[in-house]
C-alpha positions, 0 to 999 in steps of 0.5 A: 469510553462510549461514543457519546462521551468522546469529543469526536471534533478533537479527532478532525484534522484540516484537509485539502480545499478547505475540507476536514479529514477524520480517520476511524477504526470501524468494527464489524467490517467482514467483506466487500459488501460491508465497505460499499454499504459504509461508503454509500451510506456516508456519502448520503450525508451532506458535504461529504466529499469521499469516504474510503474503507481499507478492508485490510486495516478496517480504517475509514478515512472521511473528508467532508465540509465542516460546516455541513456535517459534524464528526458526531453525525458521521459516527451516528450514521455508522451506528445506524448502519450497524457498525461501531466506530473508534478513533483510529490508533494503530496500536489500539487497532492492532490490539483489537485485531488480535483479539478478533483473530484469537476469538476466530480461532477459538470458535474454529477450534470448538466447531472443528472438535464438535464437528468431528464427534458429531460426524462420528455419531452420524456415520454410526447412524448412516451405517445403521440405517442400512443394517439393523440399527434400532429407532431408540439407538438412532434417536439417542444418537440424534439427541447426543448430536443435538446436545453437542451441536446446539451449544456449538452452533451458539458459541461458534456462530457468534461472529456471523450472528452478531454481524447478521443481527447488526445488518438486519437491525440497520435495515439491510442484508449482508453475506452473513445473513443467509449463512445464519438463516441456513445454520439455524434452519438446519439445526431447527429442522434437525431437532424437528426430525429428531422429535419426529424420529426421522431417519436423518438429521442434519446437525453435522451439516450446520456445524461443519458448515460454520467450521468451514466458514470459520476456516475461510474467515480466519485465513482471510483475517491472517492474510490481512494481518500479514499485509498490515504488518508492512505498514505497522513495521514502518509505523514503528520506525517513527519516533514520538519525540525529538530533542529540540536545541533552543536559541540559547543551546539548551536541549529539550525533548518535545513531542514530534508534533511540536517540531517545525521546519527550520528547527535545530534537533539533536540526534544522539548516537543510537537513536532513530532520526526523528525528521528529514533534515540536513546535517549542520554539525557532527559526524556519524554513520547511519543506517539508511536501508529504509531509503536506499536498501543498502544495509551498510552504514553510511558516513554522514558529514555536515551538509548531508541529508538524513531521513526520519526512521533511519538509525544514527550510529555512535556520533551525535548530530545536529540536524536542521529540520526540512520536513517534521511530522506528517511531511517526512519521507516515512510519512509519505511512504505510509500515506501511499501504502494507505492510499493504495489499499483504500482505493478501488480498481474497476474489478473491485467495483464489479465485485462490489456491484455483484456483492450487492445483488447477491442477498436478494438473488440468493433469498429468492433462489432459495424461496423459489427452490422451496416453492418449486419442490412443493409444487412438484409434490415433495413434503416440506421437510426435504424441500426445506433441506434442498432450499437450505443447500441453495442458501449455503452453496450460493454464498459469494464469499469467493466473489468478495474475496476474488479481487481484494485477496489479489490486491493484498498480495499484489500490494505486498509484493510490489511493496517488497520490490520497493513500489508504492501504489498511489492509485487503486486501478494502477495495477490493471493500467500497468498491465496494459502498457506497450510503450514507455517514455522515460525522463533522463535527469533524476529518472534514468540518472541518479538524482544527485550529480557526481564529479567527472574527476576525483579531487584532492581534498588536500588542494587549498582552493578545493578545501576553501570551496568545500567549506564555502559550499557548506553554506548552500544546499545546492546539489553541486554544492553538496557533492563538493562538500562530500568530495572535499571532506569539509566540516567547518564552514566559513564565516560571513558568507553572502549568497548572490541569488542565482549566481553563487556564494561569496566571502572574504578569506584572508583579505581576498574575495572567495567565490563559489558559483556559476563560471560567469560569477567567478569571472571565467569567460564564455570561451573558456566555459564553452571549451570545457563543455565541449570536452565533457558533453552535458556537464554542469559547471561550478567555478571556485575563485580566490582573489586574483588567482585563476578560477578552477572549473569543476564539471559535474555530470549526472550518473546513470542509474547502476542498472539502467542499461540492463532494465532498458534491454529487458524492457526492449526484449519484452516487447516494449517501445522505449523513448527518452523525452528530456528537458535537458540539452541535446548533447546530454540527451544524445550521450544518455541514448547512445549508452542505453542504445535507445534510438528514439529520444528528444531533448529540450522538451517543455511540458507542453511538448511532452504532453503532445508527444503523449497525445500523438502516441495515444492517438495511435492507440498506444498505452503509454507508461510515463517514468519521470521526477521533475516539476516539468514531468508532472503534467505528462505524468498525469496525462499518461495512461499510467505513471511512475516516479522515483521517490526522490521526485519533487512532491508535485510529481509524486502526487501526479504519479500512479506509483513511486519507487524507492531506492537508486535502482530502476529495477522497479519499472520492470518489476511493476510491469511484470507483477501487474500482468500477473495480478491482473491475470490472477484477478481475471482467473479468480472472477472466472472461478467465482462465476463458474462455481456458481454456474455449476454448483447452483443448478446441482443444488437446486436439483436436490443433489447436494446436502447442507454439508456438501454445500458448506464444503463446496462454498468454503473450497471456492473461497479457498480456491481464489485465496490459493490463486491469489498467493501464487503471486508470491511463488517464484519471486526469488529471494529479496534483500533484507530490509528494516521494514520487517520483511524482506525488501527492496526498500530492499533491493535498491542500492544507493545513497541519499538521493 
């Protein structure tokens, strides 16, 4: 289907603040310069709020004001710039990318085979020129080389020719234009020199240049493909349909897009859970390793939460939908991955500016070299050979790969550690950190509380309390349901807002809720709290019998002490800033051996503490999850939230981490330092390469073949330097996301 036959408005979806959004797959994106050209070109259209290109997936995300620009105008502008757009569909895009990879591989094979044969002929000519080769034999070998080189260049050069001519047709230059000029000039000059019976021709240089360029492009394509596979494997976990239970009790299979919050869905044994929700009836075992990293099956009972993408065991479950398609944890993970790969860091912006300057500079340098040697008395043919070498050797492929290659590898490694970036420059800012502020509840501790003491499920009052708790989604009620093993809810339950639940059982009132709601006097509650500092209290009362007080506490994450010790040994200053009570925070600080802590802090007080530290020149990492942490997360130099955090906190954070362990904080800091070092090294490699190589080429000491080898070697050098990030990372735990990972290394439950 052509772009004129599509109803592009059908692919537009609502976005924030009255804007609209569209995702497009764009063919022809080969480098950072292409990304910048598309983004700048679209932003010239009225009403465009943002245009972000993902180099890895070749996905363009556009947000704009609908009444100022239409979807078809955006597609036409892309066409004018020389790019073809398609509606973004992961399966179709993967198929197109696979076809591109196969084409590159075929071109690479043809160029390599032809290059070896031409090189054999050239070696014969070179050795014959030094001995006794006859002019006829030399011309014959040159024409044989031409016979191989001309169809090879026409076939293997297609990826570069299409890109270059597309750019020229749109009135712009890209990195492929000088490559095509250099190859065509080398071939044309070789044909002319063969016709004039010269001793030298440069067919091997043109073909080997294409070979080395194709090697670099194919490796780059494969590296992007490996990174794409993370998101593709996650997307594969998403169900497309769900079995909705109607009011009458009938079950109908409907598209996931038709499922709304509050619907009841049936999850049969062996199926993937299609939504985030709470189990109302049924028992089963679920593989929740996507969320927790734990590969063992977890028993699931009524009242417990399940997540989209997890695999149900043998039992059937009735799940009340809390988050449907587009709003599940699985969708959030996908969005964060996409956001991280689309966003740009300061280093990327530097590389983009350098790449934009490249085309005019390299063409100018080649032209000046040609004119300079002519003025120095050299004939036009040797001067043209030198200018071709300059044109080839100055190709900024290394500069174009310097930052994206590191970002791709670093994002993959962070993902393997259960960390998802929400900001393009988060890696750089993580590397600057010297001070870390931790919230307590839900960050240093698990999001889900636990009972201080084990309960006897056979205890009648506990059993009744658990059955009553089935009517509530409060975290303490959820824990009581698990501890009591309750599966049959009590009828006619009434919820008293902010207090608890009540119903009649066997003619007497049964209550579950706050101590005061259940008739416990303040003195008794105070004595119970003094015996368990920092605990939360839940009471159960049946009739006139004495109420039972249950104490709940927030359990520290299993590796919290290890993480705090590791960070302290690495030289970071650690503080706990919490809105919790003084006894609870003091107890947590004592266990973790943190001397600097503050309790009862409101959002404004956390911001004030951040500003104090920043005024002292500190670079602060804020790690928090609560609604009251969102302002501090936004105000810190960089911020991190657990994936169990409320959505506002996750949106304010620069990165989120999965699972129940705290080790991703250490991993994020460690990998970010390594990534920033690799980026800086790559930029130095690119700069030094040009500082050394260009003067040598201008001086005439480099042939086109040597220029091709040097240019390709620089690209491979920055790619190899980026891949060093994967070395020494050790064995990761396996996950269902197709690789290893914590999604992953986390241990846990359903926080």
